C-alpha positions as MATLAB code, in Angstrom:
seq = 'MNAKEFIHSSRSLLQNFIRPSQRSSKRTANQVANSPMIFIGSWKLRHSETARTHSIVIGPDLTISIDHHTIPCKVVSLTTDTLVLLDHYGYHITITANNNIPVKMFDEADDVIYYIVSNTTN';
ca = [
     -50.237  -34.474   23.681;
     -49.806  -33.939   27.384;
     -48.411  -30.822   29.032;
     -44.884  -32.259   29.376;
     -44.688  -33.135   25.650;
     -46.105  -29.724   24.736;
     -43.476  -27.908   26.813;
     -40.674  -30.048   25.341;
     -41.801  -29.462   21.741;
     -42.274  -25.738   22.404;
     -38.763  -25.519   23.860;
     -37.297  -27.298   20.803;
     -39.175  -24.973   18.476;
     -37.984  -21.914   20.396;
     -34.366  -23.137   20.359;
     -34.538  -23.571   16.587;
     -35.546  -19.922   16.269;
     -32.819  -18.710   18.631;
     -29.890  -20.764   17.311;
     -29.882  -19.451   13.729;
     -29.906  -15.865   14.974;
     -27.000  -16.617   17.318;
     -25.032  -18.114   14.420;
     -25.705  -15.109   12.196;
     -24.631  -12.672   14.917;
     -21.318  -14.544   15.294;
     -20.831  -14.468   11.536;
     -21.574  -10.733   11.498;
     -19.075  -10.120   14.307;
     -16.356  -11.952   12.344;
     -17.175  -10.014    9.195;
     -16.897   -6.733   11.094;
     -13.640   -7.858   12.724;
     -12.159   -8.620    9.299;
     -13.407   -5.466    7.638;
     -11.100   -4.171    4.904;
     -12.042   -0.572    5.747;
      -8.800    0.087    7.657;
      -6.769   -0.676    4.521;
      -8.682    1.678    2.212;
      -7.061    5.055    1.585;
      -3.980    6.784    0.234;
      -0.539    6.962    1.818;
       3.142    7.299    1.100;
       5.416    4.266    1.011;
       8.965    4.707    2.306;
      11.490    2.095    1.141;
      13.119    0.518    4.211;
      16.649    0.611    2.766;
      16.816    3.641    0.459;
      14.216    5.968    2.049;
      12.802    6.546   -1.437;
       9.070    7.345   -1.334;
       6.161    6.226   -3.485;
       2.426    6.829   -3.330;
      -0.054    4.028   -2.668;
      -3.822    4.062   -3.026;
      -5.966    1.150   -1.871;
      -9.468    1.322   -3.282;
     -12.747    0.117   -1.754;
     -12.496   -3.021   -3.901;
      -8.946   -3.538   -2.522;
      -7.264   -2.635   -5.799;
      -3.810   -1.186   -5.351;
      -2.199    1.643   -7.273;
       1.446    2.490   -6.682;
       2.694    5.736   -8.187;
      -0.563    5.949  -10.186;
      -0.080    2.463  -11.722;
      -2.723   -0.125  -10.877;
      -1.269   -3.459   -9.780;
      -3.538   -6.338  -10.881;
      -3.967   -8.599   -7.860;
      -6.363  -10.847   -5.957;
      -7.112  -10.961   -2.238;
      -5.563  -14.077   -0.674;
      -6.462  -13.379    2.945;
      -7.824  -10.676    5.178;
      -7.544  -10.576    8.968;
      -7.997   -7.799   11.493;
      -4.427   -6.605   10.928;
      -3.212   -8.118    7.636;
      -4.225   -7.921    3.999;
      -2.459  -10.376    1.689;
      -2.744   -9.954   -2.067;
      -1.379  -12.043   -4.926;
      -0.167  -10.025   -7.900;
      -0.447  -11.116  -11.522;
       3.119  -12.504  -11.440;
       2.352  -14.765   -8.468;
       4.090  -12.706   -5.773;
       2.480  -11.727   -2.483;
       1.958   -8.170   -1.335;
       1.319   -8.104    2.408;
      -0.007   -5.015    4.146;
       0.135   -5.028    7.931;
      -1.805   -2.737   10.254;
      -1.195   -1.740   13.845;
      -4.025   -0.229   15.904;
      -6.243   -0.198   12.790;
      -3.728    1.832   10.765;
      -1.664    0.337    7.915;
       2.000    0.612    8.898;
       3.989   -1.609    6.556;
       3.889   -3.305    3.169;
       6.051   -6.281    2.223;
       6.631   -6.787   -1.500;
       7.660  -10.393   -2.056;
       8.725   -9.716   -5.663;
      11.510   -7.356   -4.574;
      11.896   -8.807   -1.051;
      11.493   -5.295    0.347;
       9.599   -3.761    3.245;
       7.996   -0.372    2.729;
       6.832    1.683    5.682;
       3.438    3.272    5.238;
       3.296    6.890    6.350;
       0.631    9.549    6.253;
       0.411   11.758    3.171;
       0.710   14.781    5.465;
       4.061   13.638    6.916;
       7.142   15.127    5.257;
];
């Protein structure tokens, strides 16, 4: 093996070590960007038409409880600002965030938007 072949094979070997780490860092960045952490917590829901309020708790496993009743559902999609769940009846529950704070929930079953407000707000 001459010097030119040695340099070429060394470069290929080095690139193989670098490329997987670059791919994993991109994957990690996407996972962080789509973190469900902003959706976890407890808030009040205010009905968009009647102003009636309910409580909502979103657990670390993305389970939802409304007025202390757990809603069986599965995660359909998660982006940086939207969490979409499918309830056990086949309807979507979509929670939208703005500036990393949940601001609205759309309940497809009742075709209603609920505004998400802080528990400390009256």
